[in-house]
C-alpha positions as CSV (number, residue, x, y, z in Angstrom):
1,X,-6.0,-22.1,-50.1
2,X,-3.6,-20.6,-52.8
3,X,-5.8,-21.8,-55.5
4,X,-8.7,-19.8,-53.9
5,X,-6.7,-16.7,-53.6
6,X,-5.6,-17.0,-57.1
7,X,-9.1,-17.3,-58.4
8,X,-10.2,-14.2,-56.2
9,X,-7.2,-12.2,-57.3
10,X,-8.1,-12.8,-60.9
11,X,-11.7,-11.7,-60.3
12,X,-10.6,-8.6,-58.6
13,X,-8.3,-7.6,-61.6
14,X,-11.3,-8.2,-64.0
15,X,-13.7,-6.2,-62.0
16,X,-11.2,-3.4,-61.3
17,X,-10.6,-3.0,-65.2
18,X,-14.2,-3.1,-65.9
19,X,-15.3,-0.4,-63.2
20,X,-12.4,1.8,-64.6
21,X,-13.8,1.3,-68.1
22,X,-17.4,2.1,-67.1
23,X,-16.6,5.1,-64.7
24,X,-13.3,6.5,-66.3
25,X,-12.6,7.3,-62.6
26,X,-9.4,5.9,-60.6
27,X,-10.9,7.0,-57.5
28,X,-13.6,4.4,-58.0
29,X,-11.2,2.0,-58.9
30,X,-9.6,2.4,-55.5
31,X,-13.0,1.9,-53.9
32,X,-13.8,-1.2,-55.8
33,X,-10.5,-2.6,-54.6
34,X,-11.5,-1.7,-51.1
35,X,-14.9,-3.5,-51.7
36,X,-12.8,-6.5,-53.2
37,X,-10.6,-6.5,-49.9
38,X,-13.7,-6.7,-47.7
39,X,-14.8,-9.7,-49.9
40,X,-11.5,-11.4,-49.6
41,X,-11.4,-10.6,-45.9
42,X,-14.7,-12.5,-45.4
43,X,-13.4,-15.6,-47.3
44,X,-10.3,-15.4,-45.2
45,X,-12.4,-15.6,-42.0
46,X,-14.4,-18.5,-43.4
47,X,-11.2,-20.3,-44.2
48,X,-9.7,-19.5,-40.8
49,X,-6.7,-17.8,-42.2
50,X,-4.8,-14.9,-41.0
51,X,-4.1,-13.1,-44.3
52,X,-3.6,-9.3,-43.1
53,X,-6.3,-7.7,-45.6
54,X,-7.4,-5.2,-43.1
55,X,-4.0,-3.4,-43.6
56,X,-5.5,-2.5,-47.2
57,X,-8.5,-0.6,-45.9
58,X,-7.0,2.6,-44.9
59,X,-4.5,2.9,-47.9
60,X,-7.3,2.2,-50.4
61,X,-9.5,5.0,-49.0
62,X,-6.6,7.2,-48.7
63,X,-5.6,6.6,-52.4
64,X,-9.1,7.1,-53.5
65,X,-9.1,10.5,-51.7
66,X,-5.6,11.5,-53.2
67,X,-7.1,10.7,-56.8
68,X,-10.1,12.6,-56.1
69,X,-7.8,15.7,-55.0
70,X,-6.0,15.2,-58.3
71,X,-2.8,14.5,-56.5
72,X,-0.3,12.3,-58.4
73,X,0.0,8.7,-57.2
74,X,3.5,7.6,-58.1
75,X,4.5,3.9,-57.7
76,X,6.7,5.1,-54.7
77,X,3.7,6.3,-52.8
78,X,1.7,3.1,-53.7
79,X,4.7,1.1,-52.4
80,X,5.0,3.0,-49.3
81,X,1.4,2.5,-48.2
82,X,1.5,-1.2,-49.0
83,X,4.4,-1.9,-46.9
84,X,2.6,-3.2,-43.8
85,X,0.4,-5.4,-45.9
86,X,3.4,-6.9,-47.7
87,X,5.4,-7.4,-44.5
88,X,2.8,-9.3,-42.7
89,X,1.7,-11.3,-45.8
90,X,5.1,-12.6,-46.4
91,X,5.6,-13.0,-42.7
92,X,2.3,-15.2,-42.5
93,X,3.2,-17.0,-45.7
94,X,6.6,-18.0,-44.3
95,X,5.0,-19.4,-41.0
96,X,2.2,-21.0,-42.7
97,X,4.7,-22.8,-45.1
98,X,6.6,-24.1,-42.0
99,X,3.4,-25.4,-40.3
100,X,2.3,-27.1,-43.6
101,X,5.8,-28.8,-44.0
102,X,5.7,-29.9,-40.5
103,X,8.7,-27.9,-39.6
104,X,6.8,-26.1,-36.8
105,X,3.6,-26.0,-34.8
106,X,0.8,-23.7,-35.1
107,X,1.8,-21.9,-31.8
108,X,4.4,-20.0,-33.9
109,X,1.7,-17.8,-35.2
110,X,0.9,-16.3,-31.7
111,X,3.5,-13.5,-32.2
112,X,2.1,-13.0,-35.6
113,X,-1.4,-12.4,-34.6
114,X,-0.3,-10.3,-31.5
115,X,1.5,-7.9,-33.7
116,X,-0.9,-8.0,-36.4
117,X,-3.8,-7.4,-34.0
118,X,-2.0,-4.3,-32.7
119,X,-1.2,-3.0,-36.2
120,X,-4.9,-3.2,-37.4
121,X,-6.2,-0.6,-35.0
122,X,-3.2,1.7,-35.6
123,X,-3.8,1.5,-39.2
124,X,-7.4,2.0,-39.3
125,X,-7.5,4.9,-36.8
126,X,-4.5,6.6,-38.4
127,X,-5.8,6.4,-41.9
128,X,-9.5,7.4,-40.8
129,X,-8.4,10.4,-38.8
130,X,-6.3,11.6,-41.7
131,X,-9.1,11.2,-44.3
132,X,-11.4,13.1,-42.0
133,X,-9.1,16.3,-41.7
134,X,-10.6,18.4,-44.3
135,X,-12.4,21.7,-44.1
136,X,-16.1,21.5,-43.2
137,X,-17.9,22.9,-46.2
138,X,-20.4,21.8,-48.7
139,X,-19.7,18.1,-49.7
140,X,-20.4,16.0,-52.8
141,X,-21.5,12.4,-52.8
142,X,-17.9,11.3,-52.9
143,X,-16.8,13.4,-50.0
144,X,-19.7,12.0,-47.8
145,X,-18.7,8.4,-48.6
146,X,-15.2,8.9,-47.6
147,X,-16.4,10.5,-44.3
148,X,-18.6,7.6,-43.7
149,X,-16.0,5.1,-44.4
150,X,-13.5,6.9,-42.4
151,X,-15.7,7.1,-39.3
152,X,-16.4,3.4,-39.6
153,X,-12.7,2.5,-40.0
154,X,-12.0,4.6,-36.8
155,X,-14.8,2.8,-34.9
156,X,-13.5,-0.6,-36.2
157,X,-10.1,0.2,-34.9
158,X,-11.3,1.1,-31.5
159,X,-13.2,-2.3,-31.3
160,X,-10.2,-4.3,-32.7
161,X,-8.1,-2.5,-30.0
162,X,-10.6,-3.8,-27.4
163,X,-10.5,-7.3,-28.9
164,X,-6.7,-7.1,-28.8
165,X,-6.7,-6.2,-25.0
166,X,-9.2,-9.0,-24.5
167,X,-6.7,-11.3,-26.3
168,X,-4.0,-10.1,-23.7
169,X,-6.5,-10.8,-20.9
170,X,-6.2,-7.1,-20.0
171,X,-10.0,-6.7,-19.8
172,X,-12.7,-8.7,-18.0
173,X,-14.6,-11.2,-20.3
174,X,-17.0,-9.4,-22.5
175,X,-20.7,-10.5,-22.6
176,X,-20.8,-10.1,-26.5
177,X,-18.8,-11.0,-29.5
178,X,-17.0,-7.9,-30.8
179,X,-15.8,-9.9,-33.9
180,X,-19.5,-10.0,-35.2
181,X,-19.7,-6.1,-34.5
182,X,-16.8,-5.5,-36.7
183,X,-18.0,-7.9,-39.6
184,X,-21.4,-6.0,-39.5
185,X,-19.6,-2.8,-40.0
186,X,-17.5,-4.1,-42.8
187,X,-20.8,-5.3,-44.7
188,X,-22.1,-1.8,-44.1
189,X,-19.0,-0.3,-45.6
190,X,-19.5,-2.6,-48.7
191,X,-23.1,-1.4,-49.0
192,X,-22.0,2.1,-49.0
193,X,-19.6,1.6,-51.6
194,X,-21.7,-0.4,-53.7
195,X,-24.4,2.3,-53.6
196,X,-22.0,5.0,-54.6
197,X,-20.5,2.8,-57.5
198,X,-24.0,2.2,-58.8
199,X,-24.9,6.1,-58.6
200,X,-21.5,7.0,-60.3
201,X,-22.2,4.4,-63.1
202,X,-25.8,5.7,-63.6
203,X,-24.6,9.2,-63.6
204,X,-21.7,8.4,-66.1
205,X,-24.4,6.9,-68.5
206,X,-26.7,9.8,-68.3
207,X,-24.0,12.4,-68.8
208,X,-22.8,10.3,-71.8
209,X,-26.3,10.2,-73.3
210,X,-27.1,13.8,-72.6
211,X,-23.7,15.4,-73.4
212,X,-24.2,18.7,-74.7
213,X,-23.0,19.3,-78.4
214,X,-22.9,22.6,-79.9
215,X,-25.7,23.2,-82.6
216,X,-24.2,23.0,-86.1
217,X,-23.7,26.5,-87.6
218,X,-22.7,26.7,-91.2
219,X,-19.1,28.0,-91.9
220,X,-18.9,31.8,-92.3
221,X,-18.2,31.9,-95.8
222,X,-21.3,29.8,-96.5
223,X,-23.4,32.2,-94.4
224,X,-21.8,35.2,-96.4
225,X,-22.6,33.6,-99.6
226,X,-26.2,32.8,-98.7
227,X,-26.7,36.5,-97.7
228,X,-28.1,38.6,-100.6
229,X,-27.8,42.0,-99.0
230,X,-24.9,44.3,-98.8
231,X,-22.1,43.3,-96.5
232,X,-19.9,45.5,-94.2
233,X,-16.3,44.7,-94.2
234,X,-15.3,41.6,-92.2
235,X,-12.7,43.7,-90.2
236,X,-15.6,46.1,-89.2
237,X,-17.8,43.0,-88.2
238,X,-14.9,41.6,-86.2
239,X,-14.6,44.8,-84.4
240,X,-18.4,44.8,-83.8
241,X,-18.4,41.2,-82.4
242,X,-15.5,42.1,-79.8
243,X,-17.2,45.3,-78.8
244,X,-20.8,43.3,-78.3
245,X,-19.1,40.5,-76.2
246,X,-17.2,43.0,-74.1
247,X,-20.5,45.1,-73.7
248,X,-22.5,42.0,-72.4
249,X,-19.6,40.7,-70.2
250,X,-19.3,44.3,-68.7
251,X,-22.8,45.4,-68.3
252,X,-24.7,42.3,-67.8
253,X,-27.4,44.0,-69.9
254,X,-28.6,40.5,-71.0
255,X,-30.3,40.3,-67.6
256,X,-33.0,42.9,-68.7
257,X,-36.1,40.9,-69.6
258,X,-37.1,43.8,-71.9
259,X,-33.9,43.9,-73.8
260,X,-34.3,44.3,-77.7
261,X,-31.8,44.4,-80.5
262,X,-32.5,48.0,-81.3
263,X,-31.7,48.9,-77.7
264,X,-28.2,47.2,-77.9
265,X,-27.4,48.6,-81.3
266,X,-28.3,52.1,-80.2
267,X,-26.1,51.6,-76.9
268,X,-23.1,50.4,-79.1
269,X,-23.7,53.1,-81.8
270,X,-24.1,50.6,-84.5
271,X,-26.4,51.0,-87.5
272,X,-29.4,48.5,-87.3
273,X,-28.5,47.0,-90.5
274,X,-24.9,46.3,-89.5
275,X,-26.1,45.0,-86.2
276,X,-28.5,42.5,-88.0
277,X,-25.6,41.4,-90.3
278,X,-23.4,41.0,-87.4
279,X,-25.7,38.7,-85.5
280,X,-27.4,36.5,-88.3
281,X,-24.5,36.3,-90.7
282,X,-21.0,37.0,-88.7
283,X,-22.0,35.2,-85.4
284,X,-24.7,32.9,-86.8
285,X,-27.2,33.4,-84.0
286,X,-30.4,35.4,-83.7
287,X,-30.4,38.2,-81.2
288,X,-32.7,36.2,-78.6
289,X,-30.5,33.1,-79.0
290,X,-27.4,35.0,-78.1
291,X,-29.0,36.7,-75.1
292,X,-30.3,33.4,-74.0
293,X,-26.5,32.0,-74.1
294,X,-25.3,34.7,-71.9
295,X,-28.2,34.2,-69.5
296,X,-27.6,30.4,-69.3
297,X,-24.0,30.9,-68.6
298,X,-24.8,33.4,-65.8
299,X,-27.5,30.9,-64.4
300,X,-24.7,28.3,-64.3
301,X,-22.6,30.6,-62.3
302,X,-25.3,31.3,-59.8
303,X,-26.1,27.4,-59.5
304,X,-22.4,26.7,-58.8
305,X,-22.2,29.6,-56.3
306,X,-24.0,30.7,-53.1
307,X,-27.2,31.4,-55.0
308,X,-27.8,27.8,-55.8
309,X,-30.5,27.7,-53.1
310,X,-32.7,29.8,-55.5
311,X,-35.7,28.1,-56.7
312,X,-36.0,27.3,-60.6
313,X,-38.5,30.1,-61.1
314,X,-36.6,32.6,-59.1
315,X,-33.4,31.6,-60.8
316,X,-35.2,32.3,-64.2
317,X,-36.4,35.6,-63.2
318,X,-32.8,36.6,-61.8
319,X,-31.3,35.6,-65.2
320,X,-33.8,37.6,-67.4
321,X,-36.3,34.9,-68.4
322,X,-39.9,35.9,-68.4
323,X,-41.0,32.4,-67.8
324,X,-39.6,29.1,-66.3
325,X,-40.6,27.2,-69.6
326,X,-38.3,29.3,-71.7
327,X,-35.5,29.2,-69.1
328,X,-35.8,25.4,-69.0
329,X,-35.9,25.1,-72.8
330,X,-32.7,27.2,-73.4
331,X,-30.9,25.6,-70.3
332,X,-31.3,22.0,-71.8
333,X,-30.5,23.4,-75.5
334,X,-27.1,24.9,-74.2
335,X,-26.2,22.3,-71.5
336,X,-28.0,19.1,-72.2
337,X,-29.4,19.1,-68.8
338,X,-32.3,20.9,-67.0
339,X,-31.5,23.2,-64.1
340,X,-32.4,20.5,-61.5
341,X,-30.4,17.7,-63.1
342,X,-27.5,20.3,-63.4
343,X,-27.7,21.1,-59.6
344,X,-27.4,17.3,-58.9
345,X,-24.6,16.7,-61.2
346,X,-22.6,19.5,-59.6
347,X,-22.2,17.1,-56.7
348,X,-20.2,14.7,-58.7
349,X,-16.5,15.1,-58.6
350,X,-16.0,14.6,-62.2
351,X,-18.8,16.8,-63.4
352,X,-18.0,18.3,-66.9
353,X,-20.5,20.5,-68.9
354,X,-19.3,22.1,-72.2
355,X,-21.0,25.4,-73.1
């Protein structure tokens, strides 16, 4: 038995390291540990041993949720939530050692199993209820998974409590085997976790391959050197740039589909020549590229907010684009995603887009 457990422990460690490297997510690491615990529990049942694996289910879900909430998980917290498992493991190991060495009979395990069967539902129901205590709002894939696992935990806890009552002969004989129902629910939990981890891994790969990189713009001195016309003073251009950005942020003029460079220059009181140098030389963008930049920023805010239910075409019109095609092209240019992908990736807890 000890050899089997040693091999499994080694496999768990390797898999945990791999999943952390692949997803860069500690919350997924705790989910993998939960999955590993289910697998080890199955082996323990086949080996007819009473290792208290079930007492790890609640802590792993709880720690995954704590990591998702960006709360520090200190060694003391890990130790505190592992106390029941450590206590029962040591108790079982000592009793099993006595039995193997011939110092005691197997009936000494009765008190262990009685207290263990009582502790299982308490742990499952308590952790399940705690993890479900969140505001009812729009949930991403990870939060949905935690809710599903928590509900399964609570149901398992209730069923094990019924089994415990049956063990104490407090209930009439049941016409079905609750143990197989609990095992089926464990398999369902494993399936939910595997599906989420595969989804998370694929999303991480897509994000890595499509991560946005800012287009390379030559240094300012090179742009100035390449320009053949007369240059306003740099201090004046710096003031112009600040004025332009404040104007766009304040007025949202970029949402006007018919906006032109001449209109903005006139609004800001800049000579057209100075405005052209400001854009093409000092900022390093064309007028329409800069306007598209602000429109995409605004579109990202709408998608992340209450207006995220807008269709892509309606979103394009709302942001000042004349066509869905140009909206999609600029959105991918500035973010690395198309609008539909961006909507989906916002569901990820570790979503990151630089712009």
